[in-house]
N, C-alpha and C positions, 0 to 999 in steps of 0.2 A: 474167644482168645482175647486178653486187653491188649489196647492199644496206648502206650506211652502219653501223653500230652504235656507230662511235667519232666525232669530231670530224668536221664536216662537211671541215675540211682535209687529214684524215688520208686521210679517204675519198676525197677527190679528188688527192690523190698517190700513192694505191694503184693509180688507175686505168689500168695500163698496159696496151696493148691485147695481145693473147696472140699477134698475129705472122700474117701469110697464112697461110690455111690451104684457101686455094683461091681462087678466081676470083669477085672481087668484084659480088655479085647486080645486076642493075639495078631502080629500082623497079618496072619493068613489070612482071620476072622475076619478083618477088614478088607484086606485087600483081595481078597480072594483066590490067594496066593500066598506060598511061603517067600518071606526075605532071600534075595539070593538063588530065587528058582531061575533056571536056563530060561533064558529068552523072554524072560518078565524083568519090567521095570514100574517100580510105581512112582507116577507126576507129582509135582509138588502138590498141585491142587489133593489129590488120595494123601500125600504123607503129610501134608498141614492139618487137616482133619482127623487121621489119626493120631496125631498130637492131642489135638483137642480131647478125642476122646481119652486118653491118659490121663489127663488132666481131671476129666470128671470122675473116672473110677481109680485112683489112686491117692492117697494123701501125701506120696512121696513126689509129687511133679506137680510145676507150675507151670504156663505156656507164656511168655509176653510176645506182642507185636513191637520189634522196637524201632518200628518205620517202613517206609514203602520203601521196595525197588527201583532201578532205574527206571522200570516198565510200570510200576504200578501192585506191586506181590507184595503179600507179607512177609516182611523178613524178621523170622522167628528164633528165638532163645527158649528153651529149656530146662529149668530149674533144679537140677532132682539132690534132693538129699533126705534124710530120716524127717520126720514129722516132728521129732522133737528139733531137731536143727532149723526147720524151717518157722516154730512157735515161734524163734529165736534170732529169725533171721538179719534183725535191726540191729541186735546186739554182736552177731558175730561179723554182719559187715562190720563196725566201729572199730570190733581188734583187727580189722585186718587192714583198714587205712590207719591205725595207730602204725603197723608193725609196718607198710609199707613207707611211714616220713617218719625214723627215728628220734627227729626234733621234739615231736609228739608225747616220747618216752621218756618218764620222768624216774629215773634210775633203774639199778638192776630188780628187785621186789618188784616191779610194775611190771617188769620185762617179762621175769618168771610168771606171773600172771597172764599174760597175754599170752604166753606160748602153753599154758598148762590147757587154757581154755578156747584157742582158737580151732580152727581145723584147717583143713589144707583145699586152698579153692583153686580147682584144674575147672579149665574151659578145654574142651573138645569142639573143633572146628571139623566140617564135612564139607565137601563137594564146590572146591573152591572154583576148579578145573571141569565143567558138566562132561565132558565126553568121558573125566573118568568116574563110570557111573557106579562102582561099586560102594562108593564113599558116602553118597545120599541112602543107601539099601541099608549098610551095615549100621548107619544111624537109630536104625526104626526097632532094628532090632537089640540093639545098645540099652536105648529108651524102654524096649519092654523090657527085657530081665530086670533091670534095675527096679522098675516099677511094679515088678511081681511078684520075685524071684524072694524066697524067706532063707533061701542055703546064709552058710555062716560065712562065706565072702562074700558075699551082696551087702549083709548088714554091716559088716566090717567098714566096708565102704561108704554106707550111707551114714556110719554114725559120725566119721573121720573125712568126709569130704563131701566140700561142696561145689557139686558140678555144674558149670553152664557148658550147656549143649546148645552150638548153634548149629540143625542138620542140614542146613545148605549155604553156604555163602554166596551162592549166587540162583537165586532161586529161580528167575527167569530163565538160567540156561538152563537149569534141570528141567524146566519144565517143557523147553525146548529141544533138547535132545534126548530126551525119553518122550515124548509126543513123537518126534522123526524116528525114533527107531520101532515104538510100536509099530505106526502106519507102518512099515516095509518088512516086518518080520512076516519071512515065508516067501519075500521076493527074490529077486536076484541082489535087489538093494540092502539086503538085510545085515548090519553090522554098520555100513558107510554111516561116516558122520555127517552133519547138517552142512550145506554150502552156505551158510553164514555163519559169522562170529558169534561164538554163545554165550557173549558178553556184550550187550548191546555198541560201547563203545571200546573196549580194550579186550576181549577176546581172554587169552592164555596169560594176558598181561595183568589181570586185574590180581595175581598176587606180586604184583611189584611194587603195585602203590600201597607199599605199608609205611612210607614215610611221609608220602605229600595228602593218603587221604583224600585225593578227588571222586570217587564212588561213592556215592551212598552205600551200598555193601560195607564200603572199608569204614567209612564212619561209623554207623551206627556199629560195628565190633570195636571198633577202637573209643567208643564209647563206653559200653559196656566192660572193657578190658579197663578204662582210667577208672570205673566206679567199683571196681573189684581188685584190681592188680593182682591178678591170678599168681599162685605159685609156679603152675604149670601151666602150658598150652599146647596140646596137641593138635598139630595139624596134617589130615590123613589127605593122601594123595597116591595117583598111580604112578606107575613110568611105561619104559617099554618091556615088551613080554620076553626079552629072547634072552634075559643073563637073570638076574638073582631072584628069587620070588618076592621078599621085602627087605626092603633096610629102615634100619635106625641110626642113629647117631650110637658112637661119635661122629664127628662131622671130620674130613680131612682139613689138613690148614690152606691157606691161611686162614686164620679166624679174625676178624675186625678186632684190632687193636685196644678199643675202647668196651669191650664185652669185659666183665670181672670175672676172674679168673675160676672164682669157686661156685660163680653160677654157671660156668663150661665142665668145672668137674663134678659138677651136680647133674648136667646136660650127657658128660657120657656114662656116671653111673647108671641112670637111669635108663638111658638106651641101649645099654648092656646087658642090664637087668631085662628090659623087656625081650631082647633075642635069647638069652638065654630060657627065659619062660617059653616061648613059642618051640624052640629048638628041644625040651624038656617033651615037649607033647606031641612030637616026633612030625615037627612041620619042617620040613629041608628048604634049603634056599634061601637062609634069613644071613643076610651080610650088615656089619657093622663098618664103620672109620673106612668108606668109600663113598665114589661117586660126587658128594653133597656136601661142599667145603660152607663153611661161616662167615663169611665175609660182606657180602653185602644187605644192609640193613632192609632195603625192599620189602627182604624176605622174611626177616623174624624182630617186629617190633618190640616185642616180651623182653628181648636180649637186652635191653638198654630200660627196661623197667622192672628190673627183680625175680622175672620169669625165665624158667627155663623153655624155650622153642624147642619141641620133641617134632622133629617134621618124618612122617612115614612114609614110604613110597611102595607101592604093592604092584605086583606083575600086572598090565591090564592082558585083555583077551581082544575079541571085536566088541566092544560093547557088552551088551550082555550075551552077547554068542560064543561058545565055547570053540578054544583054536587046539590044534595038535600042533606044537613046537617038536620037528624031530632034534634026537640028539646032536646031532652033527653042526647043526645050526647053534644050540648053544653057545653066548660069546659073553663075556667080561665085561668091566668098566676100569673105571680109574679105580688103581688099587686095588685091583684083585680080579680074578682068571676065574670066570664062571665053571670050567671043567676041574678045578685044583682047590684039594680043602686046605683052609690056611687060618691061620687064628683068629682072622675075622669074618672066616666064610668056614664054619668047621664040618658043615655038611650040605654037598652042592645038589642041587637039582637036577638031574638026567634028563629032564626034557618030557615031552609027552600030553597029554589033554589037559587044560586048564581053563576057569573058565570063570562065571560067575560066582558059583557056588564057591569055590577056591577063596576069590578075591574077597568077598563077605565073611567067610570064615577067618583068613589070615587078620583082615582089620579088623575086627569084635574082639579076637584072642591079644591083638597088640593095645587094644584100648585098655582093656578087662585088665592085661599087666601093668599097665601106666596104672589106673586107680588100684589095683592091689598095692602097689609101690607106695602110691600117692597116701595112702590109708593107713598101712602098718609103719612107714617113716613119718606120719604126720609132723613130729615134734622136731624132726631134721629137717623137713619142708618148710617150716616158720620160721625156724631160727636160722636158716641159711638165706633167706629172703631176707629176714631183719639187716642181717652182717653185709650181704650183699647194696643193700638202701644206705648201711650205717657208712659203710667204705667212699660212698657216693657222697655224704654229705660232710665227712673230714676232707674230700676232695684229692685227686691224684696227683701223684709227682709231676706227672707226664703232659698234667691237664693245665690251661693256663686261670688266672687268678677269676677273669671274665671275659666277654666278650661283649663288643659295642655293635650297634649298627646305626650307623649315622645316621641324624635326622636329618629332613631337607636334600633328600636324592630323588635325582631325576626319575630314575625308573619307579615310579611311583608301585605300578603293577608287580612288580618284582619285590620291593621292602614287601610290602602287606601280604604277598604270598609268604615268603619266609617266615615272618613272623605269625601267620594262619598256621603254617607247620610246627613252628614251636612249639605256641600256645596249643593246639589242637592237640601234641604230643606230652601234655602236661609240664613242660618245661615251663619254669617260674621265669618272665619277663618282667621287668620293669622299666620304668620310665623315668631319664634323667630328667628333676625340676629346673633345675637351670644348667647354664655350658658349664665345660670343666676340662680340664687340661689332664691328659694321660700320656706318657712317656713321649711327653712334647709336644704332643698335638691336641688343636682344642678342636673339643666336638658340640655341638650344636645345643640349647634344651632341648628336650623332645626327644633326643636319641635316646635309644630302645638297650637296657643293658640286661646281660645275663649273668649273674652270679654263681660260680661254678660249686660251691658248696652248696650242692641240693640234692636232692634224690634221683633224677634224672637228666643229669647233668653229660652225662655219656651218650645222651640220643644228640642233643645241643653239640658236643666236640664233632662225634663223627659226620654231624652234616656241614659243620661248618669250616672243618678244615681240609685244606687239601690234601687230597691221598697220595700217598706214594705206596702203590702194589709191589709186594715182593717179585724181583725178575725167577720164577721157579721154573725146573728143567726137570724134563722126563729122566737126563744124568748128565754129567758137565758136559757141556759144548751142542746138547744135543736139544730137540723142539720144546718148545714153550710146557707148561703144564695147564691145562686150559681152565681159566677160573671157570665156574659153573653161570656164575650171571656177566656182570660187567666190573669195572676196577677202579670205577670214580662216580662221588654221588654229590660233590662239594657244589651246595646250594648257592653260595653267592657266584659262585664264576656261572654257573646253569642259569643264574635269573637275575646274574647280569645286576649288583650292587656289591656296594663294601662292609664288608664287617670285618674289625679290627680284633686279634686278642690281647689281651691285654694281661703284664706283670703282676699288676694287685689290684687291687680293688679300686673302683676309681672314689675319690672323696667328693661326693656329692650329693645331694639329696636325692634320693629316689622312692617314687611310688611303690604302694604296695604291687603284687602280680598284678598283669593285666588279664583281663578276661581273654575267650576264644576271639582271636579277629578275624574278619571278614573279607573278602578283597572285590573290587569294583574292576571288573574287566572293562578296559578302554579298547573301543574298534575304530581305527582311524577315520577321520571324516572321509577320505578320499574311497571308501570301502562302505560308506553311508548314505542316507539316500538318496533322491529320485536317478543321479547320476551315477550311483558305483556300477561296477559293471556285473554284467549279471556272471555265475559264476556255476559251472557244472563240475562236479566233483567224480571222479571213478568208483562205481564198486560192484565189484565185479561178482563171481558166483567163488574165487577164490583171494576174496579181500586179505591184504594183509592186516596183522595187527595195528601198524602203524598208520594205517588210514582211518583206523576206528576211532584212534587217538587225535588225528585230525579233525576229525568230525568233531569230537568232545569240545575240542579247545575253538571252532567255530561258531558251536552253539554256546557255549559260555559267553563269546563276544557278541552273541543275536545275530551273527552275521546271515548275511541270505545268500543261499545256494541250496542246490540240485544234487542228489543222489543219483548219478547217472548207472544203470545197470547196461548189461551188452546189448539188448535189443534198442533202446533208445539211439546208442554211437550207430550200429549198423544200420539202422535208419538213414542217417545223413541228414544236412541242410541244419547241422550245428548252430550256423551263425545266426540262424535264426532267431535262437532260444539263447546265446549263447557268446559271451566276451571273451574269456577264461577257460580253457580245461585247467584240471588238477590229476596228474597220476601220482600218485604216494608210491614209494619203494615198491616196486614189484617186478619179475623177470619179463621181459619181454615176452618169450613163449606163453608165462602164464596171463599175459596179458589178451595174445592175440589168438589164442587155442582154450583157455582156460580148461575146463573139466572136459576129457575123454568123452567121445561117445558113448554110451553104455554103463559110464559109470556110476551114475547119477539118472533120475529121471531128466527127463529131454530139456525141460526149461532149464538147467541149470546148468547145461553142457554148451561147451562152444568157442568162449571168448568171445571177444569183437570182430574175429574174421577178419578176411580181407578187405570186405564190405567196409568195417569200422574203422582199419587202417586207412584205406582210401579218403572216408568222412575225415578224418582226424587230419589227413595232409590238405586237404580242401580248406579245412575252415582254417587251419594256420597260413598257407599262402594268400587266403583273400582278406587276409586281416588279422584273425585272432589270435591271441596268444596262448601259447602249451607252457605248461610250469610243470616240471617231471625234479624227481629227487630218489638219488642214490638208484637203486637196481632200474628203476624206469628210464634212465636217462640210457639207459642201450635202449629202448624201445625208439626212443627220439633220432636217436644217433642212425639207428638202422630206418626209418621211417622219412628223413629227409639226405641221407648218404652223408652224413658230415663227415669229414677228415678228424676224427677227435678220440683218442685212446685211452687206455686206464695206462699207465707205467707201473704202478704195483699190481697188475694183472697177474697170477699163474708165478708170484713169489712163494719162495720154499718160506714155510714160518719160520723157522731160522736166519732167515735172511731178514722177513717183516711181518709184524705181526700186532693187533692194536683189537683186541678184545671188545674194546668199548671204555672209552677215554674221551677227556675232555682236551682240545687243542687249540691254538692260535690260530687264526685266520687274521691273513691283513687284506685290505678293504683297499680297492681303486675308487677315484673321484668318479663316484657313477651314481647315475640316481637311483639306482638297486639301493644303494649302501647310505642314502638320504636316513639320517639320525646317528651315524656313528661317526666314531674321531678317529678313523682310520684302520681300526681290529675289532675284534672281535675273539671271544672264545665261543667252540664251536663243538658240536657233539660228534664224534667217527667211531664207528663199530663195525661188525663186519661185514653190512652190506654197503658201507662205504665205499667212496673210489676218488682217486685225483685223475686227473684228465691231461693228456698229452696233445698240443693244438697246431697244427697246420692245415686252418681253414680260411681263406677271409673274410667269410659271414661270421666269426666268433670272436668276439670279445671277451676278454678274461676281467672279469669283476672281483674275484677274490683269490689269493694262494696262502696255502700252508705256510705258514711263520717259517724264513729261510733259515733260522739260527739251530732252533730246536721246537718245534712244536707242541710237545706235550705241556700241557699245564699242569693238568691232574692224572692221575690214572698209570696208566702204564704201556710201552710202546717200544716193540723191538724193531730195529732200524729206522730210525727216527730221518736220518739223510734220505732214505728211499723218497719221504714223501716232503721235505722241508723244498719249498718253493715253489710245489708242483702246482696249476691251479685246480682249486676249488670248486668257485661258483662261477658261470658262463652264462652270455646271453647272445645266441646267434638267433642270423640275421636270416628269417624264410620268406621269400617273396614280400607280401604288402606285411606278414605277420612274424612275430618272433617268439622261441622259445628260451624259457628261461631253465638252466642245467645245473643242481644242489647236488656235488661230489658227498656232503653233509648230511646231518638229519635237521632240519630246522626246528622239529619240533619231538623232540623226543619225549613218549611217555606224557605230554604234558610238561617236561619240567625245563625244556630251553627256552627261558622267557627271551631270555638276552638275543635267539636270533629268530624269535618270530617278527620281529618290523623289518626280515630281508625278504619272509615270505608274504610279508601283511604286503611289502614294494613288490615285489614280482606280480603279486597277483594283480594291481592296482597302475604296473608298470611303472613303478616308480615314481609318481607324483608324490610330493610331498605329502609327508604324514601330516594329520589336521591333530 
């Protein structure tokens, strides 16, 4: 298995298979059991060795290691196509690169040649969510079929398609989850998920990393996508097990407005084709145009790079253990009712047994249907891809002529982060050679300019513009239609920088496109050196994803901290080792009680218990500092008997609803707000809260803006939040508690509020 040491494009083109050296092994030959067998999971070590065997024995398969995972495992991609296509892979790659950038195509005759000679490039990604165990197994079944079969369908696919298959987007999690399952098969813990995040930092949020590119696994995948710019990316997932058996697009509204209409139409036809194929095979419970919307770019990178992103979601079991779903418990979801036939759900599934064999079969059949469409409609996929990119190069009426990110901004990390995201996302960013005037504003030399007549301008637009999410209701005057994820992703607001849209291209000499930019993270002087506070961060066996994101942020800053498990907190004497304790957003019950006895092996149950609560109380009263965020504020309020409430708790979602938006928080003159000029943007979502205060020990440091707190996204009932406390400091004995009602480290993106968190940890000492 090669490991790329040059550019990712060169590594992919070097991946010519060695040729058939023997009979292609079946998965059963290699693993000792059939893929999808009840109660059997191949782990990542087993799977990677199988892909090596395929590459040794089939001249259709090449395997490359694109780099290491977060925990050092190989991140693998297979290139599967006909031997003839492998022999001319460099030529086919060149054709694809020209179709991806219409500026390089010289007239209609050359375009026709490219469309005649090119191949549909498809990327299929598996197993980003490691407890969705079927996908990593179905990857092996799909690879074997394409590597070994000589039937006409497979030959047509191999001749017309170049498949880039990533058999696990999270190999660390594939290893951990599958090993934990295999260890406990046949015990009372069979089918229980492991009690730690299955991505070291992000857990389930690793598929919300598709525009910030923070994690190694995302970076490897995006580089591979940028090298080839696939016409189609198929992302194979699993969902809850009580409704439809599998979902394909079309997506429900809203669709993010910077996605090309021709691309969305292509997504619709392909998803409907896949649904028709499975239904024609007698597979029940196939739903389209339901559940999942097409708004958030954190899950749909290719929608802004000319490619159709096809999400499939297959119903889950208990990992690899079969479940029996009673008919009366079968439930529908957004835009469909599981017990009723409808245009988008023609053949309901009525309940019964469902297990890993079914999951693998549905996923495998969906992938084969997609590849069949990609092969039969090769010319359509190439031309549609070209036209999408051509319209971007021509510029959209709704887009500005350019964006400018002014030079000499104080928030250097924020500017670097935005530039890194844009350049890693294949956006052409240029540097102004001298100062210039645009729209009456003077911009200094060195300012960065994004000219919007370029192939991936839509990616820049959706990340730089302030979102206005539509107010969508179940019925007039009724409850809101819940977004699948969040409603705002404006990078300048989240990262605390300025970016301006220009009505005309600036009249100034510009550099060529700059390369991918790096970020130098700056740890405040108050948190470094020998006198820095000793920090402990709670890491129980129900660790929330946002805690993992905070560990990631601390590690990027090389900040010293310890991860504190339940046993250490229960042991007490916390002040001997720590000056500050941090509890990220987690329910009081989860912190205190953890996993119930008998649900998992004993070492993973119990929470911090009464002993731990007493230890934290003693720590603060004797002079320690406790920093709590969102849900964890309930833990601190109860622990110290604070007379602090939540005025928006329990409100109907027709009166108050913030599914994930960027708000304005006004800050008092306080050491915690050091470095701010009176206010900041802040992230508010389902676990956030406001405070009501009737306690002399508590000072209000921040409040949600009195006039209209929302800056980007969507909020119903803004008056319920306006003027309410958002950030508190409570004096407890000789110590203090800092309570955040909003999230200061949202998925590593809210750089604008990192200084508030750093100030809270340091006690408000001035940032160096």
